[in-house]
KOLDRENRO-235971 format. One line per field, with one value per atom (N, C-alpha, C): atom name; chain; x, y, z. Coordinates in Angstrom, 2 decimals. Atoms other than C-alpha are relative to their C-alpha. Example, Ala and Ser with C-alpha at 12.3 -4.5 7.8 and 13.67 -1.06 7.14 Angstrom:
# residues 2
at	N_CA_C_N_CA_C;
ch	A_A_A_A_A_A;
c1	0.89_12.30_0.90_-0.82_13.67_-0.77;
c2	-1.19_-4.50_1.20_-1.19_-1.06_1.09;
c3	0.00_7.80_0.00_-0.06_7.14_0.73;
***
This chain:
# residues 91
at	N_CA_C_N_CA_C_N_CA_C_N_CA_C_N_CA_C_N_CA_C_N_CA_C_N_CA_C_N_CA_C_N_CA_C_N_CA_C_N_CA_C_N_CA_C_N_CA_C_N_CA_C_N_CA_C_N_CA_C_N_CA_C_N_CA_C_N_CA_C_N_CA_C_N_CA_C_N_CA_C_N_CA_C_N_CA_C_N_CA_C_N_CA_C_N_CA_C_N_CA_C_N_CA_C_N_CA_C_N_CA_C_N_CA_C_N_CA_C_N_CA_C_N_CA_C_N_CA_C_N_CA_C_N_CA_C_N_CA_C_N_CA_C_N_CA_C_N_CA_C_N_CA_C_N_CA_C_N_CA_C_N_CA_C_N_CA_C_N_CA_C_N_CA_C_N_CA_C_N_CA_C_N_CA_C_N_CA_C_N_CA_C_N_CA_C_N_CA_C_N_CA_C_N_CA_C_N_CA_C_N_CA_C_N_CA_C_N_CA_C_N_CA_C_N_CA_C_N_CA_C_N_CA_C_N_CA_C_N_CA_C_N_CA_C_N_CA_C_N_CA_C_N_CA_C_N_CA_C_N_CA_C_N_CA_C_N_CA_C_N_CA_C_N_CA_C_N_CA_C_N_CA_C_N_CA_C_N_CA_C_N_CA_C_N_CA_C_N_CA_C_N_CA_C_N_CA_C_N_CA_C_N_CA_C_N_CA_C;
ch	A_A_A_A_A_A_A_A_A_A_A_A_A_A_A_A_A_A_A_A_A_A_A_A_A_A_A_A_A_A_A_A_A_A_A_A_A_A_A_A_A_A_A_A_A_A_A_A_A_A_A_A_A_A_A_A_A_A_A_A_A_A_A_A_A_A_A_A_A_A_A_A_A_A_A_A_A_A_A_A_A_A_A_A_A_A_A_A_A_A_A_A_A_A_A_A_A_A_A_A_A_A_A_A_A_A_A_A_A_A_A_A_A_A_A_A_A_A_A_A_A_A_A_A_A_A_A_A_A_A_A_A_A_A_A_A_A_A_A_A_A_A_A_A_A_A_A_A_A_A_A_A_A_A_A_A_A_A_A_A_A_A_A_A_A_A_A_A_A_A_A_A_A_A_A_A_A_A_A_A_A_A_A_A_A_A_A_A_A_A_A_A_A_A_A_A_A_A_A_A_A_A_A_A_A_A_A_A_A_A_A_A_A_A_A_A_A_A_A_A_A_A_A_A_A_A_A_A_A_A_A_A_A_A_A_A_A_A_A_A_A_A_A_A_A_A_A_A_A_A_A_A_A_A_A_A_A_A_A_A_A_A_A_A_A_A_A_A_A_A_A_A_A;
c1	0.14_124.74_0.58_-0.53_126.59_-0.82_1.02_124.86_-0.10_0.24_125.74_-0.92_0.80_123.99_-1.57_1.35_121.12_-0.59_0.31_120.87_-0.29_0.18_121.13_-1.55_1.24_118.21_-1.05_0.77_116.43_-0.42_0.00_116.92_-1.16_0.38_115.86_-1.43_1.35_112.54_-0.67_0.82_111.60_-0.23_0.02_112.45_-1.02_1.05_110.38_-1.37_1.17_107.35_-0.46_0.12_107.61_-0.39_0.18_107.87_-1.46_1.45_104.70_-1.06_1.18_102.56_0.18_0.20_103.54_-0.42_0.61_102.68_-1.49_1.43_99.32_-0.90_0.37_98.57_0.17_-0.27_99.91_0.56_-0.03_100.61_1.67_-1.50_104.78_0.37_-0.43_106.26_1.83_-1.38_109.79_0.51_-0.28_109.54_1.12_-1.08_112.29_-0.12_0.03_112.47_0.70_-1.00_114.02_0.33_-0.60_113.94_-0.12_0.08_114.72_-0.11_0.03_113.59_0.47_-0.63_115.91_-0.45_0.46_114.59_0.99_-1.19_117.72_-0.54_0.57_115.75_-1.26_1.40_112.28_-0.38_0.09_112.98_-0.41_0.32_111.42_-0.45_0.57_110.94_-1.40_1.35_108.16_-1.34_1.19_104.55_-0.95_0.94_103.13_-1.03_1.19_99.64_-0.08_0.10_100.01_1.20_-1.04_102.89_-0.33_0.38_102.50_1.30_-1.42_106.26_-0.09_-0.15_105.86_-1.20_1.22_102.64_0.45_-0.56_104.69_0.34_-0.56_105.14_1.23_-1.59_108.41_0.60_-0.97_110.92_0.62_-0.66_112.46_1.45_-1.37_116.38_0.46_-0.48_118.33_0.98_-1.02_120.48_1.51_-1.40_124.37_0.40_-0.77_126.69_0.33_-0.12_127.64_-1.15_1.41_124.08_-0.44_0.45_123.20_0.99_-0.92_126.42_-0.34_0.40_125.61_-1.37_1.43_121.87_0.08_-0.22_123.30_0.63_-0.59_125.75_-0.94_1.01_122.87_-0.92_1.39_120.15_1.03_-0.69_123.03_0.35_-0.12_123.77_-1.25_1.37_120.04_-0.59_0.72_118.75_1.13_-0.96_122.14_-0.19_-0.05_122.16_-1.60_1.17_119.54_0.10_-0.04_118.41_-0.36_0.50_118.35_-0.23_0.21_116.70_-0.28_0.02_117.43_-0.79_0.72_115.28_-0.16_0.13_114.47_-0.84_0.65_112.75_1.04_-0.90_114.19_0.87_-0.95_117.50_-0.20;
c2	0.16_101.34_1.59_-1.16_104.02_0.82_-1.13_107.14_-0.55_0.38_105.75_-1.22_1.27_102.40_0.51_-0.56_104.14_0.65_-0.56_106.34_-1.05_1.02_103.39_-0.72_0.70_101.88_0.81_-0.72_104.77_0.07_0.02_104.97_-1.31_1.00_101.42_-0.05_-0.43_102.14_0.79_-1.18_105.06_-0.58_0.80_103.19_-0.97_1.09_100.39_0.50_-0.41_102.37_0.80_-0.25_104.12_-1.23_0.94_100.70_-0.55_0.72_99.50_0.91_-0.39_102.23_-0.26_-0.02_101.74_-1.56_1.37_97.84_0.20_0.00_98.90_0.60_-0.68_101.39_-0.33_0.53_99.76_-1.34_1.55_95.97_-0.25_0.31_96.37_0.02_0.26_94.88_0.22_-0.01_96.18_-0.06_-0.19_96.04_-1.26_0.60_94.22_0.22_0.12_93.24_1.05_-0.72_95.62_-0.20_0.85_93.58_-1.23_1.35_90.02_-0.48_0.69_87.78_-1.51_1.31_84.65_-0.71_0.81_81.91_-0.98_0.97_79.91_-1.22_1.36_77.07_0.13_0.06_75.85_-0.89_1.10_73.16_0.90_-0.68_74.05_-1.13_0.91_72.28_0.27_-0.35_74.35_-0.14_0.25_74.06_1.09_-1.30_77.55_-0.02_0.28_77.87_0.74_-1.15_81.03_-0.58_0.39_78.99_-1.02_0.89_76.70_-1.08_0.68_75.40_-1.42_1.41_72.33_-0.78_0.58_71.34_-0.90_0.58_70.58_-1.38_1.35_66.82_-0.63_0.04_67.27_1.24_-1.08_70.00_0.12_-0.13_71.38_-0.09_0.34_70.38_1.65_-1.38_73.94_-0.07_-0.25_75.47_0.20_-0.16_75.19_1.32_-1.25_78.28_0.35_-0.33_78.20_0.30_-0.63_78.26_1.27_-1.31_81.20_1.03_-0.88_83.06_0.11_-0.38_82.23_0.94_-0.42_83.12_1.64_-1.35_86.68_0.72_-0.44_87.25_0.12_0.03_86.41_1.39_-1.26_89.11_1.33_-0.99_91.57_0.41_0.05_91.07_0.53_-0.21_91.19_1.42_-0.78_93.79_1.53_-1.14_96.27_-0.21_-0.22_97.41_-0.83_0.78_95.09_0.09_0.30_94.68_-1.13_1.33_91.24_-0.13_0.55_89.87_-1.20_1.50_86.53_-0.23_0.48_84.57_-1.41_1.45_81.32_-0.37_0.53_79.21_-0.32_0.43_77.89_-0.96_1.05_76.06_-1.18;
c3	1.24_157.60_-0.70_0.63_155.41_-0.64_0.66_153.88_-1.35_1.41_150.26_-0.06_0.04_150.95_0.15_0.10_152.19_-1.09_0.88_149.48_-1.15_1.09_146.97_0.38_-0.56_149.02_-0.33_0.03_148.80_-1.56_1.41_144.97_-0.61_0.34_144.70_0.28_-0.30_146.51_-0.75_1.15_144.24_-1.21_1.27_141.16_0.10_-0.06_142.37_0.14_-0.27_143.36_-1.49_1.46_139.75_-1.10_0.66_138.23_0.36_-0.23_140.05_-0.55_0.74_138.88_-1.32_1.48_135.14_0.07_0.20_135.94_0.20_-0.29_137.45_-1.13_0.78_135.04_-1.82_1.63_131.66_-0.24_0.25_132.57_-0.24_0.17_131.90_1.34_-1.54_134.96_-0.35_-0.49_135.93_1.12_-1.20_139.20_0.46_-0.82_141.54_1.50_-0.96_144.82_0.89_-0.58_147.39_1.51_-1.32_150.64_-0.25_0.29_150.77_1.40_-1.16_153.62_-0.18_0.19_154.17_1.25_-1.14_156.48_0.06_0.04_157.79_0.26_-0.22_159.13_0.44_-0.60_159.86_1.16_-0.73_162.16_1.59_-1.46_165.94_0.71_-1.04_168.97_0.78_-0.55_170.24_-0.80_0.72_169.35_0.34_-0.20_169.45_-0.78_0.42_168.72_-1.46_1.24_166.22_-1.28_1.03_164.14_-0.55_0.72_161.33_-0.19_0.31_161.27_0.52_-0.62_163.54_-0.53_0.48_161.81_-1.35_0.97_158.82_0.08_0.18_157.70_-0.31_0.17_156.46_-0.24_0.37_156.40_-1.13_1.15_153.30_0.65_-0.51_153.48_0.14_0.21_154.46_-0.87_1.23_152.15_0.87_-0.53_152.65_0.05_0.34_153.11_-1.34_1.26_149.74_-0.89_0.63_148.43_0.31_-0.21_150.19_-0.24_0.71_149.26_-1.38_1.44_145.66_0.05_0.38_146.04_0.26_-0.37_147.94_-1.22_0.73_145.28_-1.60_1.17_142.40_0.21_0.04_143.90_-0.01_0.39_144.09_-1.30_1.48_140.58_-0.67_0.77_139.51_0.70_-0.75_142.26_0.08_-0.30_143.08_1.51_-1.50_146.69_0.69_-0.68_148.88_1.35_-1.25_152.18_0.44_-0.32_153.78_1.49_-1.49_156.87_0.26_-0.42_158.25_1.17_-0.82_160.35_0.42_-0.42_161.74_1.15_-1.12_164.33_1.07_-1.05_167.42_-0.18_0.20_166.98_1.04;
***
């Protein structure tokens, strides 16, 4: 990660901390997410005791690549520099 990207994320976190205080003290919401967690899929063949994925009656349909690309572009336009974590269950 480049120093400029890290600096932009730090600015976003600082701005959001201030916005959160304004919201808590005055009710005006200027907060924006600084971290996005994207779940690629929820389909799993394992039945781990701690996990709820396999207990679902029906899985949500997975997003197509074009949908992910649009979502990421829209997030970047709304938030600016973002940190995205992708995860998913056993393929």
